[in-house]
C-alpha positions, -999 to +999 in steps of 0.1 A: -600+117+087-593+103+053-592+065+049-571+046+025-586+013+011-560-014+003-578-044-012-605-052+013-589-037+045-595-001+055-563+014+070-561+049+086-532+071+074-516+069+108-516+031+108-504+031+072-475+053+082-467+032+112-467+000+091-446+016+064-420+028+090-416-007+104-413-022+069-388+006+059-411+015+031-413+050+016-435+073+037-432+103+014-446+089-018-457+112-046-493+113-057-483+125-091-485+098-118-461+103-148-451+082-178-422+058-173-398+079-193-399+106-167-378+083-146-349+086-171-338+118-154-332+098-122-312+072-142-291+100-156-285+114-120-276+079-109-250+075-137-235+108-127-235+098-091-218+065-100-191+083-120-185+105-089-182+074-068-156+060-092-136+092-095-136+098-057-124+062-051-154+055-029-159+021-046-123+011-040-120-020-018-086-007-007-101+026+005-128+009+024-102-015+041-081+016+050-112+030+067-120-001+087-084-004+098-083+033+107-053+039+083-067+067+063-090+097+066-103+095+030-135+076+036-143+094+069-139+127+050-163+116+023-189+102+047-185+132+070-190+156+041-221+137+030-236+139+065-228+176+067-244+183+032-274+161+041-279+179+074-276+213+057-300+203+030-326+191+054-323+223+074-327+245+043-357+224+030-374+228+064-365+265+068-376+276+033-404+250+030-390+237-003-413+217-025-407+189-050-403+197-087-440+188-090-450+213-063-457+187-035-447+195+001-417+177+015-423+163+050-400+147+075-412+121+100-395+112+133-383+076+133-388+053+163-358+035+176-359-003+178-332-029+186-335-043+151-316-013+139-286-023+160-286-059+146-292-046+111-264-021+114-240-047+127-249-070+098-245-042+073-211-032+088-198-068+087-210-072+051-194-039+041-161-049+058-161-083+042-170-074+007-156-038+006-189-025-008-221-011+005-253-011-016-249+023-032-216+017-050-223-019-060-237-009-094-210+017-099-184-010-093-202-032-119-202-003-143-163-002-141-163-038-155-155-055-122-178-085-129-168-102-096-190-077-078-220-096-094-215-121-066-219-093-040-250-079-058-266-113-059-258-119-023-273-085-014-305-094-032-305-128-015-300-111+019-330-088+012-351-118+003-341-136+035-349-105+055-383-103+039-389-140+046-380-139+083-391-103+089-420-113+111-398-133+134-371-107+138-369-081+166-385-048+156 
């Protein structure tokens, strides 16, 4: 069994995965090290994704309010389509053992349920209903020139910091 050495502590890969899962850290990191400018392709995809969000009205506060008031199918159709595409993609990746563009295997790990997911989901939903924005479209909204969303972005960052500060005392 291979051991990973973090600072002075030796952690087995199983323990490392368990800790990363609890901390919602990436468990599928690449071992490939590339120069920083290789990340520009991800920035380009992010910009295209943001433009898609704007054109599909996913960032619209009114569309999100319609969804939470059960007045329109628009957002449910978008979310349902995303879930279907994601499920089909995972199925195809597993079936054909698709690899990354760098030739690394893609693995999926089962997640353990804990009550913190319920509390976190409720907080996320309240924040989404209150602000009309979830984390994904925040920057797309800022890109449209709606500078008021900066308050929401700063609040999201503060919420992340608060979670990190109190993480050890929260139910997991």
